[in-house]
N, C-alpha and C positions, 0 to 999 in steps of 0.2 A: 581664542573664543570659539570658532564654529563647532570644533572637535569635542568642546566640553559635554555636548548634549547629545553626542552618538549613544546610541544604545549600544551595549556591545553583543556581538555575535552570538547567536545561540549556537550550543552544541546539537549534534544531531540527536541527543539522548532527547536534550529539550524540546526539540521540535517533534519527536515521535510521541513523545508523552503527552503535550499540548495536542495534537494529532488523534491521540486517542482518546481525551477526554472529549474532545469534539465529537467523535466518532460515538462515543457513547452517547451522548446527548442526543445525535439524530436516531442511535439506534432502538431509544425508547420510544420511538415512532410517535413523535410531537406532531401532527398535522396541523398545528393553528400555523397562522400566517403572521404573526405580529415581527414587528421591526427586529426585536431581540434575535429571532431565529434568520432573520435575512443576514442579519451582522455575524452571527456565527457560521453561516453559509460562506460568508465571504472569508472568514477567518480560516475555515477548513480549507478553502479553495486555495488558498494563498500557502498554507503549510504543505500542502500536497503537492502543489509546485515546488516548494523549497524541498520537500523529500526528493524529487525527483532531479533537482540540481544537483543536490548532493551526490548522487547515485550518477549522474550522467554527465555533470560537470556544465558548462555554458559556453558561450560564444569566449568568454574572458579568460576560463581557467578551466583546466582538466578535471575530473574527479580524484581525489584524496582518497589514498586505498586506506587509511586510517579512519578516517570519517564513515567512509562506504562499511568498513568493519562493524565501527560502532552502532551504525543504523541499522544494518541487518542484523545484528544482534538484539538490539531493544525491539525490533521490529517483531522478531520472534519469540522472544523471552516475555513480552506482555500482549501476546494474541491480539495485535494491533493488525496484522494481516488478516486474521478472520475477520473483525471489525470490516477492514477497508472494502474485503470480498462482500460480505452482507449488505454494506451500506451501498453499494453500487448504484442500485437503481435511485437512489435519494440525491446524487448528486448530478451536478449539471454535465454537461458534455465534455466541455474541456476538462473536467476535473476525472471525468470517466477516464477519458486519454490518458492523462497522467497517471491516474491510479494504475489502470492495466499495464503501462511500461514501465511502473515501479514493481511491479508483483512479476511482471517478465524478467525484469532485471535481477529480484532477489533470488530467483533459480538458478543464478548462474553465477553468485556471488559466494567467493569460499572465505571461510573464517578459519583462520588458522588450518590451510590447506584442506579444508572437509566444505562440504556444500550441506549446510545447515538445514536448507530448503528442504531437501530429499527426508533428514530424519522428523521433520516439524509435519511434512505432509502424511509421511507414514503414521503419524503418531494422531493424525487428523483427517483421516479417510472420508469424512462426511464433508468437508469442503469441496471435493471433486465431486460429490453428489450435487452440492450446490450449483457448482461450475455446471454439471450438465444440465441440471434443472433449469438454467438460466438462459438457456436457447428456446424457451417456449415464449418468453419476452422480446418482442423485436425490438426494444430500445437499446436492451443488454447482450442480446445474444452475440452480437460480434466482439464486444469486450471479455464476455465470459469465454467464449471459444478459443480468443488469442490465449487468454491466461492458461485455460487446459492444456494447449498444445503445447506451450512452455511446461506444464507440470510432467506432462507425460515423456519430457526427456530424461526423467529419474526412472530407473529399471523397476524399482519397486512400485512405483506408479503405474506404469505400463502393464507391470503383471498384475496389480490390482484390477485395472480397467479390461485387460483381456478375460477373466476370470470372472467379473461380474455380469 
């Protein structure tokens, strides 16, 4: 009887989509301090933690390549990576650390033997400008700096930044 009420595990695609919806909510710059906002922040932090577990695994299990591939494709397809970077200042410290690790991991994730992060960043170079401008805010400078360092590993990004 115990197993009847367990919820079925969410797919990486489901987690990314729900995370995206929550990030959109916070990106709209709602500054109210209501209980609903706090509840959504808790949900967002849980989702970000779940994304990290999918990419890195946990103490009990290694990451599953297919799940990592699905997650990576969905994050780039729906521009969730952009939202994650833009909303970073609105997250609490633990969620910021997890989001930073997610962005760093995505720079190394291969999908069908391709680094799709490189293509995405080449098409969205304004994200690099956002990461650079993040150095001005002490709260997020370390996180944005780590993300930028991981992005520079792509030749097209290093070339862009050396010219800029």
